[in-house]
PDB file of all heavy atoms in Angstrom:
ATOM      1  N   MET A   1      30.096   1.420   7.129  1.00  0.00           N
ATOM      2  CA  MET A   1      29.291   0.295   6.653  1.00  0.00           C
ATOM      3  C   MET A   1      27.994   0.806   5.991  1.00  0.00           C
ATOM      4  O   MET A   1      27.389   1.749   6.485  1.00  0.00           O
ATOM      5  CB  MET A   1      28.865  -0.607   7.827  1.00  0.00           C
ATOM      6  CG  MET A   1      28.220  -1.792   7.421  1.00  0.00           C
ATOM      7  SD  MET A   1      28.264  -3.006   8.778  1.00  0.00           S
ATOM      8  CE  MET A   1      26.620  -3.499   8.788  1.00  0.00           C
ATOM      9  N   THR A   2      27.767   0.368   4.743  1.00  0.00           N
ATOM     10  CA  THR A   2      26.552   0.921   4.074  1.00  0.00           C
ATOM     11  C   THR A   2      25.195   0.207   4.508  1.00  0.00           C
ATOM     12  O   THR A   2      25.137  -0.868   4.968  1.00  0.00           O
ATOM     13  CB  THR A   2      26.647   0.610   2.552  1.00  0.00           C
ATOM     14  OG1 THR A   2      26.742  -0.689   2.379  1.00  0.00           O
ATOM     15  CG2 THR A   2      27.842   1.322   2.059  1.00  0.00           C
ATOM     16  N   GLN A   3      24.261   1.075   4.516  1.00  0.00           N
ATOM     17  CA  GLN A   3      22.884   0.562   4.867  1.00  0.00           C
ATOM     18  C   GLN A   3      22.088   0.347   3.637  1.00  0.00           C
ATOM     19  O   GLN A   3      21.822   1.212   2.841  1.00  0.00           O
ATOM     20  CB  GLN A   3      22.185   1.660   5.676  1.00  0.00           C
ATOM     21  CG  GLN A   3      22.874   1.952   7.113  1.00  0.00           C
ATOM     22  CD  GLN A   3      22.530   0.942   8.052  1.00  0.00           C
ATOM     23  OE1 GLN A   3      21.383   0.328   7.981  1.00  0.00           O
ATOM     24  NE2 GLN A   3      23.273   0.768   9.054  1.00  0.00           N
ATOM     25  N   THR A   4      21.721  -0.957   3.336  1.00  0.00           N
ATOM     26  CA  THR A   4      20.823  -1.262   2.245  1.00  0.00           C
ATOM     27  C   THR A   4      19.419  -1.430   2.816  1.00  0.00           C
ATOM     28  O   THR A   4      19.138  -1.990   3.873  1.00  0.00           O
ATOM     29  CB  THR A   4      21.248  -2.615   1.674  1.00  0.00           C
ATOM     30  OG1 THR A   4      22.068  -3.332   2.559  1.00  0.00           O
ATOM     31  CG2 THR A   4      21.959  -2.431   0.299  1.00  0.00           C
ATOM     32  N   PRO A   5      18.453  -0.874   1.997  1.00  0.00           N
ATOM     33  CA  PRO A   5      17.094  -1.007   2.543  1.00  0.00           C
ATOM     34  C   PRO A   5      16.541  -2.424   2.393  1.00  0.00           C
ATOM     35  O   PRO A   5      17.103  -3.226   1.631  1.00  0.00           O
ATOM     36  CB  PRO A   5      16.319  -0.057   1.545  1.00  0.00           C
ATOM     37  CG  PRO A   5      17.171   0.250   0.397  1.00  0.00           C
ATOM     38  CD  PRO A   5      18.559  -0.053   0.893  1.00  0.00           C
ATOM     39  N   TYR A   6      15.620  -2.684   3.212  1.00  0.00           N
ATOM     40  CA  TYR A   6      15.083  -4.076   3.154  1.00  0.00           C
ATOM     41  C   TYR A   6      14.331  -4.403   1.828  1.00  0.00           C
ATOM     42  O   TYR A   6      14.026  -3.404   1.159  1.00  0.00           O
ATOM     43  CB  TYR A   6      13.969  -4.189   4.277  1.00  0.00           C
ATOM     44  CG  TYR A   6      14.529  -4.106   5.706  1.00  0.00           C
ATOM     45  CD1 TYR A   6      14.310  -3.106   6.565  1.00  0.00           C
ATOM     46  CD2 TYR A   6      15.307  -5.149   6.208  1.00  0.00           C
ATOM     47  CE1 TYR A   6      14.779  -3.165   7.801  1.00  0.00           C
ATOM     48  CE2 TYR A   6      15.843  -5.216   7.424  1.00  0.00           C
ATOM     49  CZ  TYR A   6      15.577  -4.232   8.262  1.00  0.00           C
ATOM     50  OH  TYR A   6      16.038  -4.236   9.519  1.00  0.00           O
ATOM     51  N   ILE A   7      14.239  -5.651   1.430  1.00  0.00           N
ATOM     52  CA  ILE A   7      13.564  -5.954   0.163  1.00  0.00           C
ATOM     53  C   ILE A   7      12.160  -5.456   0.136  1.00  0.00           C
ATOM     54  O   ILE A   7      11.606  -5.032  -0.845  1.00  0.00           O
ATOM     55  CB  ILE A   7      13.718  -7.473   0.029  1.00  0.00           C
ATOM     56  CG1 ILE A   7      15.236  -7.774  -0.159  1.00  0.00           C
ATOM     57  CG2 ILE A   7      12.886  -7.931  -1.307  1.00  0.00           C
ATOM     58  CD1 ILE A   7      15.414  -9.284  -0.388  1.00  0.00           C
ATOM     59  N   PHE A   8      11.483  -5.610   1.332  1.00  0.00           N
ATOM     60  CA  PHE A   8      10.039  -5.194   1.446  1.00  0.00           C
ATOM     61  C   PHE A   8       9.915  -3.624   1.161  1.00  0.00           C
ATOM     62  O   PHE A   8       9.021  -3.254   0.330  1.00  0.00           O
ATOM     63  CB  PHE A   8       9.487  -5.486   2.758  1.00  0.00           C
ATOM     64  CG  PHE A   8       8.041  -5.147   2.920  1.00  0.00           C
ATOM     65  CD1 PHE A   8       7.056  -6.001   2.260  1.00  0.00           C
ATOM     66  CD2 PHE A   8       7.577  -4.039   3.694  1.00  0.00           C
ATOM     67  CE1 PHE A   8       5.749  -5.746   2.444  1.00  0.00           C
ATOM     68  CE2 PHE A   8       6.274  -3.822   3.762  1.00  0.00           C
ATOM     69  CZ  PHE A   8       5.330  -4.596   3.105  1.00  0.00           C
ATOM     70  N   THR A   9      10.892  -2.964   1.590  1.00  0.00           N
ATOM     71  CA  THR A   9      10.900  -1.442   1.334  1.00  0.00           C
ATOM     72  C   THR A   9      11.134  -1.206  -0.127  1.00  0.00           C
ATOM     73  O   THR A   9      10.624  -0.291  -0.687  1.00  0.00           O
ATOM     74  CB  THR A   9      11.992  -0.734   2.094  1.00  0.00           C
ATOM     75  OG1 THR A   9      11.728  -1.008   3.607  1.00  0.00           O
ATOM     76  CG2 THR A   9      11.935   0.746   2.012  1.00  0.00           C
ATOM     77  N   GLN A  10      11.952  -1.987  -0.777  1.00  0.00           N
ATOM     78  CA  GLN A  10      12.311  -1.788  -2.189  1.00  0.00           C
ATOM     79  C   GLN A  10      11.000  -2.118  -2.993  1.00  0.00           C
ATOM     80  O   GLN A  10      10.720  -1.516  -4.092  1.00  0.00           O
ATOM     81  CB  GLN A  10      13.483  -2.620  -2.533  1.00  0.00           C
ATOM     82  CG  GLN A  10      14.786  -2.207  -1.942  1.00  0.00           C
ATOM     83  CD  GLN A  10      15.905  -3.122  -2.308  1.00  0.00           C
ATOM     84  OE1 GLN A  10      15.737  -4.079  -3.152  1.00  0.00           O
ATOM     85  NE2 GLN A  10      17.005  -2.992  -1.586  1.00  0.00           N
ATOM     86  N   LEU A  11      10.247  -3.217  -2.611  1.00  0.00           N
ATOM     87  CA  LEU A  11       9.145  -3.559  -3.302  1.00  0.00           C
ATOM     88  C   LEU A  11       7.960  -2.544  -3.241  1.00  0.00           C
ATOM     89  O   LEU A  11       7.326  -2.144  -4.193  1.00  0.00           O
ATOM     90  CB  LEU A  11       8.545  -4.859  -2.742  1.00  0.00           C
ATOM     91  CG  LEU A  11       9.255  -6.132  -3.218  1.00  0.00           C
ATOM     92  CD1 LEU A  11       8.566  -7.359  -2.382  1.00  0.00           C
ATOM     93  CD2 LEU A  11       8.957  -6.394  -4.668  1.00  0.00           C
ATOM     94  N   THR A  12       7.829  -1.976  -2.069  1.00  0.00           N
ATOM     95  CA  THR A  12       6.799  -0.936  -1.868  1.00  0.00           C
ATOM     96  C   THR A  12       7.113   0.449  -2.545  1.00  0.00           C
ATOM     97  O   THR A  12       6.374   1.188  -2.773  1.00  0.00           O
ATOM     98  CB  THR A  12       6.417  -0.717  -0.368  1.00  0.00           C
ATOM     99  OG1 THR A  12       7.622  -0.331   0.324  1.00  0.00           O
ATOM    100  CG2 THR A  12       5.878  -2.075   0.212  1.00  0.00           C
ATOM    101  N   ALA A  13       8.447   0.551  -2.710  1.00  0.00           N
ATOM    102  CA  ALA A  13       8.827   1.862  -3.484  1.00  0.00           C
ATOM    103  C   ALA A  13       8.393   1.938  -4.817  1.00  0.00           C
ATOM    104  O   ALA A  13       8.175   3.040  -5.383  1.00  0.00           O
ATOM    105  CB  ALA A  13      10.432   1.945  -3.405  1.00  0.00           C
ATOM    106  N   PHE A  14       8.139   0.793  -5.522  1.00  0.00           N
ATOM    107  CA  PHE A  14       7.570   0.755  -6.837  1.00  0.00           C
ATOM    108  C   PHE A  14       6.077   1.045  -7.032  1.00  0.00           C
ATOM    109  O   PHE A  14       5.613   1.331  -8.008  1.00  0.00           O
ATOM    110  CB  PHE A  14       7.875  -0.574  -7.533  1.00  0.00           C
ATOM    111  CG  PHE A  14       9.349  -0.765  -7.867  1.00  0.00           C
ATOM    112  CD1 PHE A  14      10.059  -1.683  -7.135  1.00  0.00           C
ATOM    113  CD2 PHE A  14       9.902  -0.113  -8.929  1.00  0.00           C
ATOM    114  CE1 PHE A  14      11.360  -1.871  -7.456  1.00  0.00           C
ATOM    115  CE2 PHE A  14      11.213  -0.311  -9.135  1.00  0.00           C
ATOM    116  CZ  PHE A  14      12.007  -1.236  -8.471  1.00  0.00           C
ATOM    117  N   LEU A  15       5.414   0.955  -5.823  1.00  0.00           N
ATOM    118  CA  LEU A  15       3.986   1.173  -5.902  1.00  0.00           C
ATOM    119  C   LEU A  15       3.598   2.676  -5.536  1.00  0.00           C
ATOM    120  O   LEU A  15       3.931   3.175  -4.497  1.00  0.00           O
ATOM    121  CB  LEU A  15       3.372   0.385  -4.708  1.00  0.00           C
ATOM    122  CG  LEU A  15       3.583  -1.176  -4.766  1.00  0.00           C
ATOM    123  CD1 LEU A  15       3.029  -1.808  -3.521  1.00  0.00           C
ATOM    124  CD2 LEU A  15       2.852  -1.691  -5.999  1.00  0.00           C
ATOM    125  N   PRO A  16       3.039   3.296  -6.504  1.00  0.00           N
ATOM    126  CA  PRO A  16       2.613   4.678  -6.281  1.00  0.00           C
ATOM    127  C   PRO A  16       1.383   4.770  -5.450  1.00  0.00           C
ATOM    128  O   PRO A  16       0.250   4.529  -5.814  1.00  0.00           O
ATOM    129  CB  PRO A  16       2.284   5.221  -7.836  1.00  0.00           C
ATOM    130  CG  PRO A  16       2.073   4.077  -8.551  1.00  0.00           C
ATOM    131  CD  PRO A  16       2.790   2.868  -7.896  1.00  0.00           C
ATOM    132  N   LYS A  17       1.606   5.153  -4.233  1.00  0.00           N
ATOM    133  CA  LYS A  17       0.459   5.200  -3.229  1.00  0.00           C
ATOM    134  C   LYS A  17      -0.680   6.203  -3.695  1.00  0.00           C
ATOM    135  O   LYS A  17      -1.838   5.946  -3.365  1.00  0.00           O
ATOM    136  CB  LYS A  17       0.938   5.541  -1.826  1.00  0.00           C
ATOM    137  CG  LYS A  17      -0.153   5.363  -0.816  1.00  0.00           C
ATOM    138  CD  LYS A  17       0.407   5.382   0.600  1.00  0.00           C
ATOM    139  CE  LYS A  17      -0.612   5.114   1.673  1.00  0.00           C
ATOM    140  NZ  LYS A  17      -1.940   5.543   1.525  1.00  0.00           N
ATOM    141  N   ASP A  18      -0.303   7.339  -4.267  1.00  0.00           N
ATOM    142  CA  ASP A  18      -1.363   8.291  -4.679  1.00  0.00           C
ATOM    143  C   ASP A  18      -2.245   7.688  -5.768  1.00  0.00           C
ATOM    144  O   ASP A  18      -3.393   7.863  -5.702  1.00  0.00           O
ATOM    145  CB  ASP A  18      -0.825   9.524  -5.106  1.00  0.00           C
ATOM    146  CG  ASP A  18       0.324   9.438  -6.321  1.00  0.00           C
ATOM    147  OD1 ASP A  18       0.886   8.337  -6.406  1.00  0.00           O
ATOM    148  OD2 ASP A  18       0.464  10.354  -7.051  1.00  0.00           O
ATOM    149  N   VAL A  19      -1.677   6.903  -6.705  1.00  0.00           N
ATOM    150  CA  VAL A  19      -2.515   6.223  -7.709  1.00  0.00           C
ATOM    151  C   VAL A  19      -3.387   5.243  -7.068  1.00  0.00           C
ATOM    152  O   VAL A  19      -4.538   5.132  -7.328  1.00  0.00           O
ATOM    153  CB  VAL A  19      -1.604   5.675  -8.820  1.00  0.00           C
ATOM    154  CG1 VAL A  19      -2.452   4.857  -9.788  1.00  0.00           C
ATOM    155  CG2 VAL A  19      -0.820   6.739  -9.576  1.00  0.00           C
ATOM    156  N   PHE A  20      -2.851   4.455  -6.186  1.00  0.00           N
ATOM    157  CA  PHE A  20      -3.530   3.391  -5.384  1.00  0.00           C
ATOM    158  C   PHE A  20      -4.734   3.976  -4.722  1.00  0.00           C
ATOM    159  O   PHE A  20      -5.808   3.509  -4.772  1.00  0.00           O
ATOM    160  CB  PHE A  20      -2.556   2.590  -4.453  1.00  0.00           C
ATOM    161  CG  PHE A  20      -3.281   1.430  -3.820  1.00  0.00           C
ATOM    162  CD1 PHE A  20      -3.406   0.207  -4.371  1.00  0.00           C
ATOM    163  CD2 PHE A  20      -3.703   1.630  -2.568  1.00  0.00           C
ATOM    164  CE1 PHE A  20      -4.071  -0.757  -3.854  1.00  0.00           C
ATOM    165  CE2 PHE A  20      -4.359   0.538  -1.808  1.00  0.00           C
ATOM    166  CZ  PHE A  20      -4.538  -0.575  -2.518  1.00  0.00           C
ATOM    167  N   ASP A  21      -4.462   5.095  -3.881  1.00  0.00           N
ATOM    168  CA  ASP A  21      -5.586   5.779  -3.194  1.00  0.00           C
ATOM    169  C   ASP A  21      -6.593   6.282  -4.035  1.00  0.00           C
ATOM    170  O   ASP A  21      -7.836   6.206  -3.740  1.00  0.00           O
ATOM    171  CB  ASP A  21      -4.881   6.920  -2.335  1.00  0.00           C
ATOM    172  CG  ASP A  21      -4.150   6.399  -1.142  1.00  0.00           C
ATOM    173  OD1 ASP A  21      -4.276   5.172  -0.760  1.00  0.00           O
ATOM    174  OD2 ASP A  21      -3.249   7.115  -0.620  1.00  0.00           O
ATOM    175  N   ARG A  22      -6.172   6.870  -5.322  1.00  0.00           N
ATOM    176  CA  ARG A  22      -7.215   7.229  -6.259  1.00  0.00           C
ATOM    177  C   ARG A  22      -8.165   6.199  -6.735  1.00  0.00           C
ATOM    178  O   ARG A  22      -9.360   6.230  -6.806  1.00  0.00           O
ATOM    179  CB  ARG A  22      -6.524   7.958  -7.310  1.00  0.00           C
ATOM    180  CG  ARG A  22      -7.460   8.718  -8.214  1.00  0.00           C
ATOM    181  CD  ARG A  22      -6.813   9.479  -9.402  1.00  0.00           C
ATOM    182  NE  ARG A  22      -6.134   8.533 -10.303  1.00  0.00           N
ATOM    183  CZ  ARG A  22      -4.918   8.591 -10.646  1.00  0.00           C
ATOM    184  NH1 ARG A  22      -4.162   9.604 -10.338  1.00  0.00           N
ATOM    185  NH2 ARG A  22      -4.447   7.804 -11.503  1.00  0.00           N
ATOM    186  N   LEU A  23      -7.523   5.091  -7.004  1.00  0.00           N
ATOM    187  CA  LEU A  23      -8.365   3.847  -7.439  1.00  0.00           C
ATOM    188  C   LEU A  23      -9.236   3.354  -6.297  1.00  0.00           C
ATOM    189  O   LEU A  23     -10.406   2.957  -6.593  1.00  0.00           O
ATOM    190  CB  LEU A  23      -7.435   2.818  -7.987  1.00  0.00           C
ATOM    191  CG  LEU A  23      -6.737   3.078  -9.223  1.00  0.00           C
ATOM    192  CD1 LEU A  23      -5.687   2.019  -9.654  1.00  0.00           C
ATOM    193  CD2 LEU A  23      -7.719   3.205 -10.346  1.00  0.00           C
ATOM    194  N   VAL A  24      -8.813   3.376  -5.100  1.00  0.00           N
ATOM    195  CA  VAL A  24      -9.486   2.772  -4.069  1.00  0.00           C
ATOM    196  C   VAL A  24     -10.738   3.850  -3.833  1.00  0.00           C
ATOM    197  O   VAL A  24     -11.869   3.273  -3.612  1.00  0.00           O
ATOM    198  CB  VAL A  24      -8.727   2.772  -2.686  1.00  0.00           C
ATOM    199  CG1 VAL A  24      -9.609   2.606  -1.563  1.00  0.00           C
ATOM    200  CG2 VAL A  24      -7.735   1.609  -2.879  1.00  0.00           C
ATOM    201  N   GLY A  25     -10.497   5.118  -3.955  1.00  0.00           N
ATOM    202  CA  GLY A  25     -11.611   5.994  -3.877  1.00  0.00           C
ATOM    203  C   GLY A  25     -12.556   5.896  -5.146  1.00  0.00           C
ATOM    204  O   GLY A  25     -13.766   5.997  -4.777  1.00  0.00           O
ATOM    205  N   LYS A  26     -12.089   5.511  -6.224  1.00  0.00           N
ATOM    206  CA  LYS A  26     -12.973   5.493  -7.342  1.00  0.00           C
ATOM    207  C   LYS A  26     -13.961   4.400  -7.233  1.00  0.00           C
ATOM    208  O   LYS A  26     -15.080   4.521  -7.641  1.00  0.00           O
ATOM    209  CB  LYS A  26     -12.084   5.412  -8.631  1.00  0.00           C
ATOM    210  CG  LYS A  26     -12.881   5.193  -9.941  1.00  0.00           C
ATOM    211  CD  LYS A  26     -12.027   4.991 -11.131  1.00  0.00           C
ATOM    212  CE  LYS A  26     -12.762   4.760 -12.384  1.00  0.00           C
ATOM    213  NZ  LYS A  26     -11.883   4.618 -13.549  1.00  0.00           N
ATOM    214  N   TYR A  27     -13.395   3.294  -6.768  1.00  0.00           N
ATOM    215  CA  TYR A  27     -14.190   1.978  -6.648  1.00  0.00           C
ATOM    216  C   TYR A  27     -14.762   1.860  -5.228  1.00  0.00           C
ATOM    217  O   TYR A  27     -15.288   0.825  -4.878  1.00  0.00           O
ATOM    218  CB  TYR A  27     -13.432   0.819  -7.027  1.00  0.00           C
ATOM    219  CG  TYR A  27     -13.032   0.775  -8.547  1.00  0.00           C
ATOM    220  CD1 TYR A  27     -11.758   1.171  -8.949  1.00  0.00           C
ATOM    221  CD2 TYR A  27     -14.008   0.653  -9.431  1.00  0.00           C
ATOM    222  CE1 TYR A  27     -11.495   1.165 -10.377  1.00  0.00           C
ATOM    223  CE2 TYR A  27     -13.772   0.636 -10.804  1.00  0.00           C
ATOM    224  CZ  TYR A  27     -12.508   0.980 -11.177  1.00  0.00           C
ATOM    225  OH  TYR A  27     -12.203   1.047 -12.613  1.00  0.00           O
ATOM    226  N   ASN A  28     -14.561   2.781  -4.398  1.00  0.00           N
ATOM    227  CA  ASN A  28     -15.145   2.788  -2.982  1.00  0.00           C
ATOM    228  C   ASN A  28     -14.671   1.629  -2.190  1.00  0.00           C
ATOM    229  O   ASN A  28     -15.444   0.914  -1.571  1.00  0.00           O
ATOM    230  CB  ASN A  28     -16.670   2.913  -3.013  1.00  0.00           C
ATOM    231  CG  ASN A  28     -17.184   3.528  -1.802  1.00  0.00           C
ATOM    232  OD1 ASN A  28     -16.558   4.109  -0.998  1.00  0.00           O
ATOM    233  ND2 ASN A  28     -18.562   3.548  -1.672  1.00  0.00           N
ATOM    234  N   GLY A  29     -13.386   1.318  -2.270  1.00  0.00           N
ATOM    235  CA  GLY A  29     -12.830   0.051  -1.709  1.00  0.00           C
ATOM    236  C   GLY A  29     -12.798   0.175  -0.222  1.00  0.00           C
ATOM    237  O   GLY A  29     -12.927  -0.826   0.469  1.00  0.00           O
ATOM    238  N   ASN A  30     -12.655   1.407   0.376  1.00  0.00           N
ATOM    239  CA  ASN A  30     -12.660   1.419   1.937  1.00  0.00           C
ATOM    240  C   ASN A  30     -13.934   1.636   2.490  1.00  0.00           C
ATOM    241  O   ASN A  30     -13.984   2.146   3.660  1.00  0.00           O
ATOM    242  CB  ASN A  30     -11.596   2.462   2.329  1.00  0.00           C
ATOM    243  CG  ASN A  30     -10.126   2.030   2.234  1.00  0.00           C
ATOM    244  OD1 ASN A  30      -9.991   0.741   2.246  1.00  0.00           O
ATOM    245  ND2 ASN A  30      -9.223   2.905   1.994  1.00  0.00           N
ATOM    246  N   ALA A  31     -15.084   1.446   1.809  1.00  0.00           N
ATOM    247  CA  ALA A  31     -16.357   1.775   2.391  1.00  0.00           C
ATOM    248  C   ALA A  31     -16.655   0.789   3.506  1.00  0.00           C
ATOM    249  O   ALA A  31     -16.520  -0.485   3.475  1.00  0.00           O
ATOM    250  CB  ALA A  31     -17.443   1.445   1.323  1.00  0.00           C
ATOM    251  N   GLY A  32     -16.988   1.351   4.675  1.00  0.00           N
ATOM    252  CA  GLY A  32     -17.266   0.520   5.850  1.00  0.00           C
ATOM    253  C   GLY A  32     -16.092  -0.070   6.618  1.00  0.00           C
ATOM    254  O   GLY A  32     -16.306  -0.793   7.516  1.00  0.00           O
ATOM    255  N   VAL A  33     -14.904   0.347   6.117  1.00  0.00           N
ATOM    256  CA  VAL A  33     -13.695  -0.199   6.818  1.00  0.00           C
ATOM    257  C   VAL A  33     -13.445   0.817   7.992  1.00  0.00           C
ATOM    258  O   VAL A  33     -13.324   2.009   7.887  1.00  0.00           O
ATOM    259  CB  VAL A  33     -12.457  -0.140   5.800  1.00  0.00           C
ATOM    260  CG1 VAL A  33     -11.259  -0.515   6.575  1.00  0.00           C
ATOM    261  CG2 VAL A  33     -12.807  -1.142   4.675  1.00  0.00           C
ATOM    262  N   LYS A  34     -13.033   0.157   9.217  1.00  0.00           N
ATOM    263  CA  LYS A  34     -12.746   0.948  10.291  1.00  0.00           C
ATOM    264  C   LYS A  34     -11.178   0.979  10.534  1.00  0.00           C
ATOM    265  O   LYS A  34     -10.689   2.048  10.850  1.00  0.00           O
ATOM    266  CB  LYS A  34     -13.491   0.412  11.592  1.00  0.00           C
ATOM    267  CG  LYS A  34     -14.941   0.608  11.484  1.00  0.00           C
ATOM    268  CD  LYS A  34     -15.570   0.146  12.854  1.00  0.00           C
ATOM    269  CE  LYS A  34     -17.152   0.350  12.650  1.00  0.00           C
ATOM    270  NZ  LYS A  34     -17.794  -0.299  13.819  1.00  0.00           N
ATOM    271  N   ASN A  35     -10.624  -0.144  10.509  1.00  0.00           N
ATOM    272  CA  ASN A  35      -9.175  -0.186  10.861  1.00  0.00           C
ATOM    273  C   ASN A  35      -8.221  -0.733   9.776  1.00  0.00           C
ATOM    274  O   ASN A  35      -7.135  -0.311   9.607  1.00  0.00           O
ATOM    275  CB  ASN A  35      -8.952  -1.112  12.110  1.00  0.00           C
ATOM    276  CG  ASN A  35      -9.621  -0.470  13.323  1.00  0.00           C
ATOM    277  OD1 ASN A  35      -9.672   0.740  13.551  1.00  0.00           O
ATOM    278  ND2 ASN A  35     -10.040  -1.331  14.226  1.00  0.00           N
ATOM    279  N   TYR A  36      -8.745  -1.666   8.949  1.00  0.00           N
ATOM    280  CA  TYR A  36      -7.888  -2.493   8.071  1.00  0.00           C
ATOM    281  C   TYR A  36      -8.027  -2.015   6.735  1.00  0.00           C
ATOM    282  O   TYR A  36      -9.018  -2.433   6.014  1.00  0.00           O
ATOM    283  CB  TYR A  36      -8.269  -3.995   8.273  1.00  0.00           C
ATOM    284  CG  TYR A  36      -7.247  -4.929   7.626  1.00  0.00           C
ATOM    285  CD1 TYR A  36      -5.943  -4.932   8.215  1.00  0.00           C
ATOM    286  CD2 TYR A  36      -7.485  -5.654   6.542  1.00  0.00           C
ATOM    287  CE1 TYR A  36      -4.978  -5.824   7.633  1.00  0.00           C
ATOM    288  CE2 TYR A  36      -6.544  -6.500   5.967  1.00  0.00           C
ATOM    289  CZ  TYR A  36      -5.283  -6.610   6.620  1.00  0.00           C
ATOM    290  OH  TYR A  36      -4.388  -7.494   6.099  1.00  0.00           O
ATOM    291  N   SER A  37      -7.388  -1.065   6.210  1.00  0.00           N
ATOM    292  CA  SER A  37      -7.559  -0.322   4.933  1.00  0.00           C
ATOM    293  C   SER A  37      -7.049  -1.193   3.790  1.00  0.00           C
ATOM    294  O   SER A  37      -6.399  -2.235   4.009  1.00  0.00           O
ATOM    295  CB  SER A  37      -6.856   0.970   4.943  1.00  0.00           C
ATOM    296  OG  SER A  37      -5.420   0.839   4.858  1.00  0.00           O
ATOM    297  N   CYS A  38      -7.475  -0.874   2.583  1.00  0.00           N
ATOM    298  CA  CYS A  38      -6.894  -1.585   1.349  1.00  0.00           C
ATOM    299  C   CYS A  38      -5.474  -1.437   1.200  1.00  0.00           C
ATOM    300  O   CYS A  38      -4.923  -2.421   0.845  1.00  0.00           O
ATOM    301  CB  CYS A  38      -7.667  -0.934   0.121  1.00  0.00           C
ATOM    302  SG  CYS A  38      -9.422  -1.250  -0.007  1.00  0.00           S
ATOM    303  N   TRP A  39      -4.925  -0.403   1.633  1.00  0.00           N
ATOM    304  CA  TRP A  39      -3.467  -0.276   1.556  1.00  0.00           C
ATOM    305  C   TRP A  39      -2.723  -1.309   2.519  1.00  0.00           C
ATOM    306  O   TRP A  39      -1.762  -1.956   2.103  1.00  0.00           O
ATOM    307  CB  TRP A  39      -3.017   1.139   1.850  1.00  0.00           C
ATOM    308  CG  TRP A  39      -1.439   1.340   1.787  1.00  0.00           C
ATOM    309  CD1 TRP A  39      -0.650   1.513   2.854  1.00  0.00           C
ATOM    310  CD2 TRP A  39      -0.657   1.401   0.679  1.00  0.00           C
ATOM    311  NE1 TRP A  39       0.622   1.651   2.383  1.00  0.00           N
ATOM    312  CE2 TRP A  39       0.670   1.615   1.089  1.00  0.00           C
ATOM    313  CE3 TRP A  39      -0.895   1.177  -0.613  1.00  0.00           C
ATOM    314  CZ2 TRP A  39       1.840   1.653   0.224  1.00  0.00           C
ATOM    315  CZ3 TRP A  39       0.128   1.288  -1.582  1.00  0.00           C
ATOM    316  CH2 TRP A  39       1.418   1.540  -1.150  1.00  0.00           C
ATOM    317  N   ASN A  40      -3.277  -1.423   3.799  1.00  0.00           N
ATOM    318  CA  ASN A  40      -2.745  -2.372   4.630  1.00  0.00           C
ATOM    319  C   ASN A  40      -2.890  -3.806   4.118  1.00  0.00           C
ATOM    320  O   ASN A  40      -2.130  -4.616   4.283  1.00  0.00           O
ATOM    321  CB  ASN A  40      -3.356  -2.221   6.058  1.00  0.00           C
ATOM    322  CG  ASN A  40      -2.898  -0.952   6.724  1.00  0.00           C
ATOM    323  OD1 ASN A  40      -1.882  -0.480   6.478  1.00  0.00           O
ATOM    324  ND2 ASN A  40      -3.851  -0.518   7.650  1.00  0.00           N
ATOM    325  N   HIS A  41      -4.134  -4.087   3.453  1.00  0.00           N
ATOM    326  CA  HIS A  41      -4.235  -5.415   2.971  1.00  0.00           C
ATOM    327  C   HIS A  41      -3.306  -5.744   1.905  1.00  0.00           C
ATOM    328  O   HIS A  41      -2.758  -6.870   1.766  1.00  0.00           O
ATOM    329  CB  HIS A  41      -5.743  -5.460   2.426  1.00  0.00           C
ATOM    330  CG  HIS A  41      -6.107  -6.872   1.943  1.00  0.00           C
ATOM    331  ND1 HIS A  41      -6.600  -7.767   2.937  1.00  0.00           N
ATOM    332  CD2 HIS A  41      -6.221  -7.354   0.737  1.00  0.00           C
ATOM    333  CE1 HIS A  41      -6.868  -8.867   2.227  1.00  0.00           C
ATOM    334  NE2 HIS A  41      -6.704  -8.586   0.961  1.00  0.00           N
ATOM    335  N   LEU A  42      -3.076  -4.755   1.096  1.00  0.00           N
ATOM    336  CA  LEU A  42      -2.100  -4.907  -0.037  1.00  0.00           C
ATOM    337  C   LEU A  42      -0.784  -5.192   0.547  1.00  0.00           C
ATOM    338  O   LEU A  42       0.051  -6.154   0.093  1.00  0.00           O
ATOM    339  CB  LEU A  42      -2.010  -3.742  -1.005  1.00  0.00           C
ATOM    340  CG  LEU A  42      -0.881  -3.740  -2.092  1.00  0.00           C
ATOM    341  CD1 LEU A  42      -1.253  -4.832  -3.126  1.00  0.00           C
ATOM    342  CD2 LEU A  42      -0.839  -2.511  -2.785  1.00  0.00           C
ATOM    343  N   LEU A  43      -0.251  -4.539   1.524  1.00  0.00           N
ATOM    344  CA  LEU A  43       1.091  -4.680   2.088  1.00  0.00           C
ATOM    345  C   LEU A  43       1.153  -6.066   2.809  1.00  0.00           C
ATOM    346  O   LEU A  43       2.165  -6.694   2.699  1.00  0.00           O
ATOM    347  CB  LEU A  43       1.362  -3.582   3.150  1.00  0.00           C
ATOM    348  CG  LEU A  43       1.515  -2.160   2.575  1.00  0.00           C
ATOM    349  CD1 LEU A  43       1.734  -1.263   3.718  1.00  0.00           C
ATOM    350  CD2 LEU A  43       2.565  -2.155   1.516  1.00  0.00           C
ATOM    351  N   VAL A  44       0.088  -6.563   3.391  1.00  0.00           N
ATOM    352  CA  VAL A  44       0.044  -7.905   3.990  1.00  0.00           C
ATOM    353  C   VAL A  44       0.210  -8.919   2.978  1.00  0.00           C
ATOM    354  O   VAL A  44       0.947  -9.884   3.053  1.00  0.00           O
ATOM    355  CB  VAL A  44      -1.284  -8.116   4.788  1.00  0.00           C
ATOM    356  CG1 VAL A  44      -1.381  -9.507   5.243  1.00  0.00           C
ATOM    357  CG2 VAL A  44      -1.182  -7.250   6.128  1.00  0.00           C
ATOM    358  N   MET A  45      -0.525  -8.729   1.811  1.00  0.00           N
ATOM    359  CA  MET A  45      -0.465  -9.764   0.751  1.00  0.00           C
ATOM    360  C   MET A  45       0.910  -9.847   0.112  1.00  0.00           C
ATOM    361  O   MET A  45       1.273 -10.889  -0.399  1.00  0.00           O
ATOM    362  CB  MET A  45      -1.545  -9.452  -0.378  1.00  0.00           C
ATOM    363  CG  MET A  45      -2.972  -9.723   0.121  1.00  0.00           C
ATOM    364  SD  MET A  45      -4.188  -9.747  -1.163  1.00  0.00           S
ATOM    365  CE  MET A  45      -3.884  -8.272  -2.010  1.00  0.00           C
ATOM    366  N   LEU A  46       1.622  -8.639  -0.006  1.00  0.00           N
ATOM    367  CA  LEU A  46       2.988  -8.623  -0.545  1.00  0.00           C
ATOM    368  C   LEU A  46       3.846  -9.459   0.384  1.00  0.00           C
ATOM    369  O   LEU A  46       4.688 -10.146  -0.077  1.00  0.00           O
ATOM    370  CB  LEU A  46       3.486  -7.292  -0.627  1.00  0.00           C
ATOM    371  CG  LEU A  46       2.911  -6.431  -1.823  1.00  0.00           C
ATOM    372  CD1 LEU A  46       3.536  -5.075  -1.775  1.00  0.00           C
ATOM    373  CD2 LEU A  46       3.376  -7.202  -3.171  1.00  0.00           C
TER     374      LEU A  46
END
């Protein structure tokens, strides 16, 4: 039986995390954040 990845996994595979992290760093998006990062917020919104 073949294993197909979940649709959520397929969606996140299109997102380059290194580019996202670079942009978050450029605009200081995680300033003052303790637990809930910008990456986690994006995944929840998806």
